[in-house]
C-alpha positions as CSV (number, residue, x, y, z in Angstrom):
1,M,98.0,95.4,82.5
2,R,99.7,97.0,85.5
3,L,97.8,98.1,88.8
4,V,98.8,100.9,91.1
5,L,97.3,100.7,94.5
6,L,96.2,103.9,95.9
7,S,96.7,104.0,99.9
8,G,96.0,107.2,101.8
9,G,93.4,108.4,104.2
10,S,94.0,109.7,107.7
11,G,92.2,107.2,109.4
12,K,89.8,109.5,111.5
13,R,86.5,107.7,110.9
14,L,88.0,104.6,112.7
15,W,89.7,106.4,115.5
16,P,91.1,105.8,118.4
17,L,92.7,102.4,116.6
18,S,93.7,104.7,113.4
19,N,95.2,107.9,113.1
20,D,97.4,109.8,110.9
21,A,100.2,107.7,111.1
22,R,97.7,104.0,110.9
23,S,95.1,104.4,108.7
24,K,91.9,102.2,108.6
25,Q,93.6,99.8,105.7
26,F,96.4,98.6,108.7
27,L,93.8,97.3,111.1
28,K,94.2,94.1,111.8
29,V,90.7,93.4,112.6
30,L,89.6,90.8,109.6
31,E,90.4,87.1,109.3
32,D,91.8,85.2,106.7
33,E,91.0,81.9,105.4
34,K,93.7,80.5,107.9
35,K,91.8,82.4,111.0
36,Q,94.6,84.7,111.5
37,Q,93.9,88.5,111.9
38,V,94.6,90.3,108.9
39,S,94.7,93.8,107.7
40,M,92.6,95.7,104.6
41,V,96.0,95.6,103.0
42,Q,97.0,92.4,103.9
43,R,93.7,90.9,102.6
44,V,93.6,92.7,99.3
45,Y,97.4,91.9,98.5
46,N,96.5,88.3,99.2
47,Q,93.9,88.3,96.9
48,L,95.9,90.0,94.1
49,E,98.6,87.3,94.2
50,A,95.8,84.4,94.3
51,V,94.8,85.8,90.9
52,G,98.2,86.1,89.4
53,L,98.1,90.4,89.7
54,G,100.3,90.4,92.7
55,K,103.7,91.0,90.5
56,S,102.1,93.9,88.1
57,S,100.9,95.7,90.8
58,I,102.8,99.2,92.8
59,I,101.3,101.0,95.7
60,A,101.0,104.6,95.6
61,T,101.2,106.2,99.0
62,S,103.0,108.7,101.3
63,A,106.0,108.7,103.1
64,S,104.3,108.3,106.6
65,Q,102.7,104.9,105.4
66,V,105.8,103.0,103.9
67,D,106.8,101.6,107.2
68,M,103.6,99.9,108.0
69,I,103.3,98.8,104.1
70,K,106.6,96.9,104.4
71,N,106.2,95.8,107.9
72,Q,102.6,94.0,106.7
73,I,103.5,92.5,103.2
74,G,107.4,92.8,103.0
75,N,109.2,94.1,100.0
76,K,107.2,91.8,97.4
77,V,105.5,95.4,95.9
78,S,106.8,98.6,94.6
79,I,105.9,101.6,96.4
80,V,105.8,104.9,95.0
81,V,106.3,107.7,97.8
82,E,104.5,111.0,97.4
83,P,107.0,113.8,98.4
84,D,103.7,115.6,100.2
85,R,100.3,114.8,100.0
86,R,98.3,116.4,96.9
87,D,95.0,114.4,96.3
88,T,94.7,111.5,93.9
89,F,95.6,112.6,90.3
90,P,99.1,114.0,91.2
91,A,99.5,110.6,93.0
92,I,98.5,108.9,89.9
93,A,100.7,110.6,87.6
94,L,103.7,110.1,89.9
95,S,102.8,106.6,89.5
96,A,102.2,106.7,85.7
97,S,106.1,108.1,85.5
98,Y,107.1,105.6,87.8
99,L,105.9,102.8,84.9
100,F,106.9,104.3,82.3
101,S,110.4,105.9,83.1
102,E,111.7,103.1,85.5
103,C,109.7,100.0,84.8
104,N,109.5,100.8,80.8
105,T,106.1,99.9,80.7
106,D,104.8,100.4,77.0
107,L,102.6,103.7,76.7
108,E,100.1,101.1,74.9
109,E,99.8,99.4,78.3
110,V,96.5,99.5,80.2
111,I,97.0,100.8,84.0
112,G,94.1,99.8,86.2
113,V,94.3,102.3,89.4
114,L,91.9,101.1,92.6
115,P,91.8,101.6,96.4
116,V,94.2,99.3,98.5
117,D,91.4,98.2,101.0
118,P,87.8,97.1,98.9
119,Y,86.3,94.5,100.8
120,V,85.4,91.8,97.9
121,E,85.7,88.4,96.8
122,N,88.2,87.6,94.3
123,D,86.1,87.8,91.2
124,F,86.3,91.1,91.6
125,F,89.7,91.4,90.5
126,Q,89.1,89.1,87.5
127,K,86.6,91.8,86.6
128,V,89.4,94.6,87.1
129,V,91.3,92.8,84.7
130,E,88.5,92.8,82.0
131,L,88.6,96.7,81.8
132,E,91.9,95.9,79.8
133,E,89.8,94.3,76.9
134,A,87.0,96.9,77.4
135,L,89.3,99.6,76.9
136,N,90.5,98.2,73.6
137,Q,87.5,97.5,72.3
138,S,85.6,100.9,72.9
139,K,88.8,103.3,72.2
140,A,87.5,105.4,75.0
141,D,89.7,107.3,77.2
142,L,88.6,105.7,80.3
143,A,87.1,102.6,81.6
144,L,85.9,102.5,85.2
145,M,83.7,99.6,87.2
146,G,80.5,100.3,88.8
147,V,78.9,98.0,91.2
148,N,75.2,96.6,91.5
149,P,73.3,98.9,94.3
150,T,71.8,96.9,97.1
151,F,70.1,99.8,98.9
152,P,69.9,103.5,98.2
153,S,72.7,105.0,99.8
154,S,74.1,108.8,100.2
155,K,77.5,107.8,101.4
156,Y,78.5,106.5,97.9
157,G,78.8,108.3,94.1
158,Y,76.8,107.0,91.5
159,I,77.8,106.3,87.8
160,V,74.6,106.8,85.3
161,P,74.8,104.8,82.1
162,N,73.3,106.6,78.9
163,E,72.7,103.2,77.3
164,F,71.6,99.4,78.4
165,K,72.9,97.0,75.5
166,E,74.6,93.5,75.4
167,N,78.2,94.6,74.9
168,A,80.7,93.9,77.8
169,Y,80.6,97.6,78.7
170,L,78.0,100.7,79.0
171,K,79.0,104.3,78.0
172,V,78.8,106.7,80.6
173,S,76.6,109.5,80.5
174,H,77.4,111.4,83.9
175,F,78.3,110.9,88.0
176,K,76.2,111.9,91.0
177,E,78.3,112.1,94.2
178,K,76.5,111.4,97.4
179,P,73.1,112.3,96.4
180,S,70.5,112.2,99.1
181,Q,68.3,108.6,99.8
182,E,65.4,109.9,97.5
183,E,67.9,110.7,95.0
184,A,69.9,107.5,95.2
185,R,66.5,106.0,94.9
186,K,65.7,107.5,91.7
187,L,69.0,107.2,90.4
188,I,68.9,103.1,91.0
189,E,65.8,103.2,89.2
190,D,67.6,104.8,86.2
191,G,70.1,102.0,86.2
192,A,72.7,104.1,87.8
193,L,75.9,101.9,89.9
194,W,78.0,102.7,92.9
195,N,81.6,104.4,91.9
196,C,83.7,102.1,93.7
197,G,86.7,104.1,92.7
198,V,88.2,101.6,90.1
199,F,89.4,102.8,86.8
200,A,91.4,102.2,83.7
201,F,93.6,104.1,81.0
202,K,96.1,103.6,78.7
203,L,99.6,104.9,80.2
204,S,100.1,107.2,77.2
205,F,96.6,109.1,78.4
206,I,98.4,110.3,81.6
207,I,101.9,110.6,80.3
208,K,100.2,112.9,77.6
209,M,98.8,115.0,80.4
210,I,101.9,115.3,82.3
211,E,103.7,116.9,79.5
212,N,101.1,119.1,78.6
213,L,101.4,120.6,82.2
214,G,105.0,121.1,81.3
215,L,106.5,118.5,84.0
216,S,108.8,115.8,83.4
217,T,107.8,112.7,82.2
218,Q,111.0,110.9,84.3
219,Y,110.1,109.9,87.7
220,K,113.0,111.3,89.4
221,K,112.8,114.6,87.9
222,L,108.8,114.6,88.9
223,I,109.3,113.9,92.0
224,Q,111.1,117.4,92.3
225,Q,108.5,119.2,90.4
226,Y,105.9,117.5,92.4
227,D,104.6,120.8,94.1
228,N,104.0,122.1,90.9
229,F,100.9,119.7,90.5
230,N,97.6,121.3,91.9
231,K,96.1,119.5,95.1
232,N,93.2,118.2,92.5
233,S,91.5,114.8,92.8
234,F,91.4,112.2,89.5
235,D,87.8,112.9,88.9
236,Y,88.6,116.6,88.8
237,E,91.2,116.7,87.0
238,V,90.7,113.7,84.6
239,V,87.6,112.2,84.5
240,E,85.2,115.6,84.2
241,K,87.4,116.3,80.6
242,A,87.6,112.9,79.6
243,R,86.3,112.6,75.7
244,E,84.6,109.3,76.4
245,I,84.2,107.0,79.2
246,I,82.8,103.4,79.7
247,M,82.2,101.0,82.7
248,L,81.8,97.6,83.4
249,Q,79.1,96.6,85.9
250,Y,80.0,94.2,88.7
251,E,77.6,91.9,90.4
252,G,79.1,90.6,93.1
253,Y,79.6,91.5,96.5
254,W,81.4,94.6,97.2
255,K,81.6,96.6,100.7
256,D,83.4,100.0,101.9
257,L,84.5,99.2,105.5
258,G,85.3,102.8,105.9
259,T,83.1,103.4,109.1
260,W,82.7,101.3,112.7
261,N,79.4,100.3,111.5
262,T,80.3,98.8,108.4
263,L,83.6,97.3,109.4
264,T,82.1,95.3,112.7
265,E,79.8,93.8,110.2
266,E,83.0,91.9,108.7
267,M,84.5,90.9,111.8
268,S,84.6,87.2,113.0
269,K,84.6,88.1,116.7
270,N,83.0,90.5,118.9
271,I,86.0,90.6,121.2
272,M,89.5,91.6,120.4
273,G,91.9,92.0,123.3
274,I,91.7,91.9,126.9
275,G,87.8,92.1,128.0
276,T,84.2,90.5,128.3
277,I,80.7,91.1,127.0
278,S,77.8,90.7,129.2
279,E,75.0,87.9,127.7
280,D,72.4,90.0,127.7
281,C,74.6,92.3,125.2
282,D,73.1,92.5,121.4
283,N,75.1,93.6,118.7
284,V,78.1,94.5,120.7
285,H,81.9,94.7,119.5
286,L,84.8,95.6,121.9
287,I,88.3,96.1,120.2
288,N,90.8,96.7,123.0
289,E,94.5,97.3,122.4
290,L,95.2,98.5,126.1
291,E,96.6,96.2,128.5
292,I,93.5,97.0,131.1
293,P,90.4,94.7,131.0
294,I,87.3,96.5,129.7
295,A,83.8,95.1,130.4
296,V,80.8,95.9,128.6
297,L,77.4,95.0,130.2
298,G,73.6,95.2,128.9
299,G,74.5,97.1,125.8
300,K,73.1,97.3,122.2
301,D,74.5,97.8,118.7
302,L,77.5,99.2,120.6
303,I,81.6,99.6,119.4
304,V,83.6,99.7,122.0
305,A,87.0,100.5,121.0
306,A,90.0,101.3,123.1
307,S,93.7,102.0,122.1
308,P,96.9,104.6,123.2
309,D,95.5,107.2,121.3
310,G,92.1,106.9,122.9
311,I,88.5,105.3,124.0
312,L,85.4,105.1,122.1
313,V,82.0,104.2,122.8
314,S,79.3,104.7,119.8
315,D,76.2,103.6,118.8
316,K,76.8,101.8,115.9
317,E,74.4,103.8,113.4
318,S,76.0,106.8,115.2
319,S,79.4,105.8,113.8
320,P,79.9,107.4,110.8
321,K,79.5,110.8,112.6
322,L,82.8,110.4,114.7
323,K,85.2,112.0,111.9
324,E,83.1,115.3,112.9
325,L,83.2,115.2,116.5
326,I,86.9,114.5,117.1
327,V,88.1,117.2,114.5
328,D,89.6,119.2,117.5
329,F,91.9,116.2,118.9
330,D,95.6,116.9,118.3
331,Q,97.8,114.8,119.7
332,R,100.9,112.6,118.3
333,P,99.9,108.9,117.1
334,M,100.1,107.1,120.4
335,Y,100.8,103.6,118.2
336,E,102.9,102.9,115.0
337,E,103.9,100.2,112.8
338,R,107.6,100.1,111.6
339,I,109.2,98.1,109.5
340,W,111.2,96.4,112.1
341,G,108.3,96.1,114.6
342,W,106.2,98.5,116.5
343,Y,106.0,101.0,119.1
344,K,103.5,102.4,121.8
345,V,103.8,105.7,123.5
346,L,103.0,104.8,127.3
347,D,103.4,108.0,128.6
348,F,104.4,112.0,127.9
349,V,104.9,114.7,130.0
350,K,105.8,118.2,129.3
351,Y,107.6,119.8,132.7
352,N,108.1,123.0,131.4
353,K,109.1,124.8,127.8
354,D,112.4,123.2,128.3
355,K,112.1,119.4,129.7
356,E,109.8,116.6,128.3
357,V,109.8,113.2,128.9
358,L,108.3,110.2,126.8
359,T,108.4,106.8,127.6
360,K,107.4,104.0,124.8
361,K,107.4,100.3,124.7
362,I,109.4,99.2,121.6
363,C,109.2,95.6,120.1
364,I,111.6,94.5,117.3
365,Q,110.8,91.3,115.6
366,T,113.0,88.9,115.2
367,G,116.2,89.3,112.9
368,K,115.0,92.7,112.6
369,N,116.7,96.1,113.7
370,L,116.8,99.8,114.3
371,S,118.7,102.1,112.4
372,H,122.3,103.3,113.5
373,H,122.3,106.9,114.5
374,Y,122.4,109.4,117.1
375,H,120.4,112.1,118.6
376,E,121.1,115.8,119.5
377,Y,118.2,116.9,121.6
378,R,117.4,113.6,123.6
379,T,118.9,111.4,126.5
380,E,117.4,107.8,126.1
381,V,117.4,104.9,128.9
382,W,116.5,101.4,127.7
383,T,115.4,98.5,129.9
384,V,115.0,95.1,128.1
385,V,112.0,93.3,129.1
386,K,112.0,90.5,126.5
387,G,114.3,88.7,124.3
388,M,117.8,89.2,123.3
389,G,119.4,91.4,120.8
390,E,122.6,92.7,119.5
391,L,123.3,96.4,120.6
392,I,126.2,98.6,119.0
393,I,127.1,101.5,121.0
394,N,130.0,103.9,120.3
395,N,131.2,101.5,118.0
396,D,131.4,98.6,120.4
397,S,129.0,95.2,120.2
398,R,127.3,93.4,123.4
399,I,124.3,91.2,124.0
400,I,121.3,92.5,125.6
401,M,118.7,90.2,127.2
402,A,116.0,90.8,129.7
403,G,116.7,93.0,132.7
404,D,119.7,94.9,131.1
405,V,119.4,98.6,131.2
406,I,121.4,100.8,129.1
407,E,121.6,104.7,128.8
408,I,122.4,106.6,125.8
409,S,123.3,110.2,125.9
410,P,123.2,112.6,123.1
411,Y,125.5,112.6,120.0
412,I,126.3,108.8,121.0
413,S,125.7,106.3,118.0
414,H,123.9,103.2,118.6
415,A,121.8,100.6,116.8
416,V,120.4,97.1,118.0
417,R,119.3,94.0,116.5
418,A,116.5,91.3,117.9
419,I,118.2,88.0,118.3
420,E,114.9,87.0,119.4
421,E,111.7,89.2,119.8
422,L,112.7,92.1,121.8
423,E,110.8,94.3,124.2
424,I,112.3,97.4,125.3
425,I,111.1,100.3,127.8
426,E,112.3,103.5,126.5
427,V,112.2,106.5,128.5
428,Q,113.2,109.6,126.6
429,R,114.4,112.9,128.0
430,G,115.4,116.1,126.3
431,T,114.3,119.6,124.8
432,N,112.8,118.6,121.7
433,I,111.2,115.1,121.5
434,I,110.3,114.6,117.9
435,E,110.7,111.8,115.8
436,E,112.8,113.9,113.3
437,D,115.6,113.9,115.7
438,I,117.3,110.9,114.6
439,K,120.9,111.9,112.8
440,E,122.8,110.1,109.9
441,P,120.7,106.9,110.0
442,I,122.1,103.5,108.7
443,F,119.0,101.3,108.1
444,S,120.9,97.9,106.7
445,W,122.5,95.9,109.5
446,D,125.5,94.8,107.0
447,D,125.9,98.2,106.3
448,I,126.0,98.8,110.0
449,L,128.6,96.1,110.4
450,L,130.6,97.5,107.9
451,T,131.2,101.3,109.5
452,L,131.8,99.1,112.4
453,N,134.7,97.5,111.1
454,T,135.9,100.8,109.1
């Protein structure tokens, strides 16, 4: 069995910690068994490794999330990168073509698909493995996982079985997406289960669908044809058209940590970052990524969250409405994790149409490096505030450390590697300050040194 983990989402429901570059699955607000802060994606991948599924998994995601995935779980997992976001069916089809043509996976192999961020115990993934046997026994097109509902929720989709018997699996009658609370109560009485977004199929099932669309099953060719896919979900494109669908019933703990009220229920600490909560507060969580203190007094059922992207103060019960409230917020992400570390935007000023100034704090982890590149539209001034690094600029190499100031003009090639964790305040001045103004990048430090010596 091979697994495809779907990593997407725009991160609006957990604003201001999440943004277009840092979706909810990358927020380090949970705690592992070693009492270390981990993200949802780190927690899930650790669980997969614990049950022996790590090496058989791949992650399907967009280009904007690749660096963050590698920053958090390293290079242990293969990543399939969508050329652009086209919903879940194209992402799964592209992953299937990768397994088929790049990994030589047999067409009879069962492929399991699941979100990258479920909050579950390890036995959940053991149940995922059982989808393989159920699919082979039933000869169905699809096998799904259903979760025993704990209350009549209008937030989830429901799977309704058409029979109850002693078999390991149930046949599916139909689906109901996000019913009213009263409808949900009736569905539960009729034996419906929550749809947790986990399903399995034989690789041949999706490969045949790609062929029927007139597209290539070869991964590298399908990437070039990717915009020929309609922007459709897997549910619309596949589930509604499947000949026969079965499901397995999962009776353990499952939770979607998609909003602040559900996420804070699973946090081990009430305070993260600099701040304090008074003793007369009740059920209050404070998460502060800023470098200034926050105090909360006399609050009840509150989430207070602060990051470079903004500040949120919300009643927990109201927090699921956040996405609709901030729909008009339109700004660049102010915090991003990269494969080499992270950066935080401290200030951005547009003086006129021709002059912009952007100030960042950059952290490069020990042994990691920024790529060798140049800029066309901006000058950069670096002030080293912590650590030690090796700077290459104009084919010259030198050591830099706290207190050093470096000015880099347009068209000057440069790179830096952290000998010790390196923190730099970077001031960019120019006419078109965008991340895309990085020209002719070389990412590997060994390749950079080769360039230096030729």
